[in-house]
C-alpha positions in Angstrom: -12.0 12.0 -3.2 -12.2 12.8 0.6 -15.6 12.8 0.8 -16.2 10.5 3.9 -12.9 8.5 2.9 -11.2 7.1 6.1 -9.8 3.8 5.5 -5.9 3.4 5.3 -3.9 1.8 2.6 -0.3 0.6 3.0 1.7 0.1 -0.1 4.3 -2.8 0.1 6.7 -3.7 -2.1 8.7 -6.6 -3.0 10.9 -6.5 0.4 9.9 -8.6 3.4 11.1 -5.2 5.3 7.5 -3.9 5.1 6.6 -4.5 8.9 7.4 -1.0 9.5 5.0 0.2 7.0 2.2 -2.2 8.1 3.1 -1.3 11.8 2.3 2.3 11.1 -0.9 1.6 8.6 -2.0 -0.2 12.0 -1.4 2.7 14.2 -3.4 5.1 12.3 -6.1 2.4 11.8 -6.6 2.1 15.7 -6.2 6.0 16.0 -9.2 6.5 13.2 -11.2 3.3 13.9 -11.1 2.3 10.3 -10.3 -0.4 7.9 -6.8 -1.1 7.2 -6.0 -2.2 3.3 -2.2 -3.8 2.7 -1.8 -3.7 -0.9 1.0 -5.0 -3.2 0.6 -4.5 -6.9 3.2 -5.7 -9.5 3.3 -5.0 -13.3 1.9 -7.7 -15.5 4.7 -9.9 -16.6 6.7 -9.7 -13.3 7.2 -12.0 -10.4 5.1 -10.8 -7.6 7.9 -10.2 -5.1 10.9 -10.8 -7.4 12.4 -13.8 -5.9 11.8 -17.5 -6.1 10.2 -18.0 -3.2 6.9 -16.3 -3.7 4.7 -18.3 -2.0 6.6 -18.0 1.1 6.8 -14.3 1.1 3.0 -14.0 0.1 2.3 -15.9 3.3 4.6 -13.6 5.0 2.7 -10.5 4.0 -0.8 -12.2 4.4 0.0 -12.9 8.0 1.4 -9.5 8.7 -1.6 -7.8 7.3 -3.9 -9.9 9.3 -2.0 -9.5 12.8 -2.2 -5.8 11.9 -6.1 -6.2 11.4 -6.0 -5.8 7.7 -6.6 -7.3 4.7 -4.0 -8.3 1.9 -4.8 -7.4 -1.7 -2.2 -8.5 -4.4 -3.1 -6.8 -7.6 -1.5 -7.5 -11.2 -1.9 -4.5 -13.4 -0.3 -3.3 -16.8 -0.2 0.2 -15.0 0.6 0.1 -11.2 -0.2 3.9 -10.4 -3.7 3.5 -12.2 -4.4 0.2 -10.2 -3.2 1.8 -6.9 -5.4 4.9 -7.7 -8.4 2.6 -8.3 -8.0 0.6 -5.4 -7.7 3.6 -3.1 -10.9 5.0 -4.5 -13.0 1.9 -4.5 -12.2 1.4 -0.7 -12.5 4.9 0.4 -8.9 5.4 1.5 -8.2 8.7 3.1 -4.5 8.1 4.1 -1.8 6.0 2.0 1.2 4.9 3.8 4.4 4.3 1.7 7.9 3.8 1.9 10.3 6.7 1.0 11.7 6.8 -2.6 15.2 5.1 -2.6 16.7 8.0 -4.9 15.8 11.7 -5.1 13.5 12.9 -8.0 10.0 12.4 -9.0 8.8 9.1 -7.4 5.8 6.8 -7.4 4.9 8.8 -4.2 5.0 12.4 -6.2 2.9 11.0 -9.2 0.3 9.5 -6.9 0.0 12.6 -4.3 -0.8 14.5 -7.8 -3.2 12.3 -8.9 -5.1 12.1 -5.5 -4.9 15.5 -3.9 -7.7 14.9 -1.1 -5.8 11.9 0.1 -3.2 12.4 2.9 0.3 10.6 2.3 2.4 9.2 5.3 5.6 8.8 4.1 7.8 6.3 6.2 11.6 6.8 5.9 
C-alpha cells in the first residue's frame, strides 16, 4: 500500500486524553509535509465517545485536530477494523499513530499491522 502513501492517520479513542496522540501525529505531519487525518471510529449501536457529553467531546476532538493542522473523521461501522483499514487506504496513509494496548496480548494494533504490512505504526505509550 505504500505506493506514494505518505499521509498520517491518528486513531483516537473515547478518552479526551488523545492530545498526545494528536500531537505526535502533528509532529510527523510537519516532518513529512503531508496531511493529518484524526479518526475516531465506533461500532454501530454504541455511543460515540462513551459518555453523555458526546457533543462536547466531539467538539473537543474537532478543535484538537484542527489546531494540529488535521481534519477529524468520525466513523460508525459494524466492523471498526475494516473501517480503519478502508479509511487508511482511501486517504493514502503511510503512518498510523495509535495508543498502546492497555492489556498484553493481541490488540487492534497487532491486527491492523497484520492487515496493512506496508504501513508504519507509531505506537504511543
